C-alpha positions in Angstrom: 93.2 85.3 95.5 91.9 81.9 96.3 88.3 81.0 95.4 87.3 84.0 93.2 83.9 82.3 92.8 83.6 82.1 96.5 80.1 82.6 98.0 79.5 82.6 101.6 76.2 81.5 103.1 74.9 83.4 106.1 75.6 80.5 108.6 79.2 80.0 107.4 82.3 81.8 108.8 84.4 83.9 106.6 86.9 82.1 104.4 89.8 83.8 106.2 88.6 82.1 109.5 87.0 78.8 108.2 89.9 77.8 105.7 92.8 80.0 106.3 92.9 79.8 110.1 93.1 83.4 110.7 91.8 84.5 114.3 89.8 87.7 114.9 91.9 90.1 117.0 90.4 93.6 116.9 88.3 96.2 114.9 90.3 99.5 114.6 88.1 102.6 114.2 89.4 106.0 113.2 88.1 108.9 115.3 89.0 112.4 116.0 88.1 112.5 119.6 90.4 111.8 122.4 89.8 108.4 124.1 90.4 108.1 127.9 93.7 106.3 128.5 95.0 106.4 124.9 98.5 105.7 124.1 100.6 107.9 121.7 102.8 106.2 119.1 105.3 108.9 118.1 106.5 107.3 114.9 103.2 107.0 113.5 101.6 110.2 114.9 98.9 108.1 116.2 96.9 107.8 119.5 95.3 104.4 120.1 92.8 103.6 123.0 90.0 101.5 124.2 91.4 97.9 123.1 92.3 97.0 126.7 88.8 97.7 128.1 86.7 96.5 125.2 85.2 93.0 125.4 84.8 93.0 121.6 88.3 94.0 120.7 87.3 97.7 119.7 90.5 100.0 119.2 90.0 103.6 118.6 92.7 105.4 116.4 93.3 109.0 116.2 95.8 110.4 113.8 97.7 113.8 114.0 98.1 115.8 110.9 101.1 114.6 108.9 100.8 111.0 110.1 102.8 108.7 107.9 100.1 106.0 108.0 98.3 105.3 104.7 95.4 107.7 104.0 93.0 104.7 103.5 93.9 103.3 107.1 93.3 106.7 108.5 90.0 107.1 106.9 88.1 103.7 107.2 87.8 101.1 109.9 89.9 98.0 109.7 89.5 94.4 111.0 92.6 92.8 112.4 93.4 89.0 112.3 96.1 87.2 114.2 98.1 84.9 112.0 101.0 82.6 112.7 103.4 83.7 109.9 102.6 87.1 108.2 105.2 86.4 105.5 103.6 83.1 104.5 100.1 84.5 104.6 101.1 87.5 102.3 102.8 85.0 99.9 99.7 82.8 99.5 97.7 85.2 97.5 98.0 88.3 95.3 96.9 90.8 98.2 97.1 94.5 97.6 99.5 95.3 100.4 99.3 98.9 101.5 101.6 98.6 104.6 104.5 96.2 104.4 105.3 94.0 107.4 106.8 96.1 110.3 107.1 96.1 114.0 105.2 98.9 115.8 106.8 97.6 119.1 107.2 94.7 121.5 108.3 92.3 118.6 104.9 92.2 117.3 104.7 92.3 113.4 101.8 93.8 111.4 100.9 94.3 107.7 97.9 96.0 106.2 96.2 94.9 103.0 93.3 96.3 101.0 90.5 94.2 99.7 87.5 95.8 97.8 88.2 99.2 99.6 88.3 97.5 103.0 91.4 97.6 105.3 92.6 94.3 106.8 95.5 94.2 109.4 97.4 90.9 109.8 99.2 90.8 113.2 101.8 88.2 114.3 102.9 87.9 118.0 106.2 86.6 119.0 106.2 82.8 119.1 107.1 82.6 122.8 104.1 84.6 123.9 101.4 82.2 122.6 
């Protein structure tokens, strides 16, 4: 990965934002409690909620037993960044890809990577919706 010797100062933006151009989208937090207005994603055995009402982009995620989602994603919060081209971003560095690019719906594409035990989601929206 770029800049293994990278050291960020308190007043600086993270490298992903400052140099790579990634844009914060949301913070996904696993929970075991139902959220008012949550949506069920049957293929993932997953309920999501809260994002549309959070001024900070917080999304709660509640998994059913037997969910096919990677165990690390189910266990720890993740941060999501919007990118223009997931395939390009994944090809730039030797990321540990834990969920290959896929489309959970509405032509949105997502991929999940792991970095030092943290989960990072890359999300790409259809070009015509920008």
